[in-house]
C-alpha positions in Angstrom: 20.9 -8.4 24.4 21.6 -11.1 21.9 20.5 -10.9 18.3 20.0 -13.7 15.8 19.6 -13.8 12.1 16.5 -15.6 10.8 15.7 -16.9 7.4 11.9 -16.9 7.0 10.0 -18.8 4.4 6.4 -17.8 3.9 3.6 -19.3 1.8 1.0 -16.7 0.9 -2.0 -17.2 -1.4 -1.8 -15.3 -4.6 -4.7 -13.1 -3.8 -3.2 -12.1 -0.4 -0.1 -10.2 -1.5 1.7 -8.3 -4.3 5.4 -7.4 -4.8 7.2 -4.1 -5.4 10.9 -4.9 -6.1 11.9 -7.3 -3.3 9.3 -6.0 -0.9 6.1 -7.8 -0.2 2.8 -6.1 0.7 0.2 -8.3 2.4 -3.0 -8.1 4.3 -1.5 -10.4 6.9 -0.3 -8.0 9.6 0.8 -10.8 11.9 3.9 -11.5 9.9 4.8 -7.8 9.5 7.1 -7.7 12.5 9.3 -10.6 11.4 10.7 -9.1 8.2 11.3 -5.4 7.4 10.5 -6.0 3.7 6.9 -7.1 4.6 4.3 -4.3 4.7 0.7 -4.4 5.7 -2.1 -3.1 3.5 -5.8 -3.8 3.6 -7.3 -6.8 1.9 -9.4 -4.6 -0.4 -6.3 -2.8 -1.7 -4.4 -6.0 -2.7 -6.5 -6.7 -5.8 -6.2 -3.1 -7.0 -2.4 -3.0 -6.4 -1.9 -6.2 -8.3 -3.2 -4.5 -11.4 -0.3 -2.0 -11.2 2.2 -4.4 -9.6 4.8 -4.1 -12.4 4.6 -0.3 -12.4 4.8 0.3 -8.7 7.9 1.5 -6.9 8.6 1.9 -3.2 8.4 5.7 -3.7 4.8 5.3 -5.0 3.9 3.0 -2.2 5.3 5.5 0.4 3.4 8.3 -1.3 0.2 6.3 -1.2 0.7 5.4 2.5 1.3 9.0 3.5 -1.5 10.3 1.3 -4.0 7.8 2.9 -2.9 8.8 6.3 -3.4 12.5 5.6 -6.8 11.9 3.9 -8.0 9.8 6.8 -6.8 12.3 9.4 -8.4 15.3 7.7 -11.7 13.9 6.6 -14.8 12.1 8.1 -14.6 9.8 5.1 -12.5 6.7 5.5 -13.1 5.1 2.2 -11.0 6.2 -0.7 -10.7 5.1 -4.4 -7.4 3.4 -4.2 -7.5 2.5 -7.9 -7.8 6.2 -8.8 -5.1 7.2 -6.3 -2.6 4.6 -7.5 -3.3 5.4 -11.1 -2.6 9.1 -10.5 0.6 8.2 -8.6 1.8 5.7 -11.2 1.2 8.2 -14.0 3.2 10.8 -11.9 0.4 13.3 -11.9 1.1 16.0 -9.3 -2.0 16.9 -7.3 -2.4 18.6 -3.9 -4.0 16.6 -1.2 -7.2 18.6 -1.6 -7.5 17.2 -5.2 -7.4 13.6 -3.8 -9.9 14.5 -1.1 -12.3 15.9 -3.7 -11.8 13.4 -6.5 -11.1 10.1 -4.8 -13.8 9.9 -2.1 -16.1 6.9 -2.2 -18.3 7.6 0.9 
């Protein structure tokens, strides 16, 4: 197997991404596989995350991702208040998953 190094230049519309450090989060999952610093998140989340972009860390984004996965697996609700979840994570408030399930449900 041969490997090659690629340099990729992407042009994304301002409303389609946000940055945390040198990582890019975007709703365009087609480009996810070409660069390990690109991450997929839903289009509805982009606007909310941009509000907190300067306060986000990869740890917060990892926690958000795991929390969303747990919430979606353990509830019939699939719509969560990402603004409230991110605000709690950014402000480093320690809650059990059950708190998020009770207080961040939209459906």
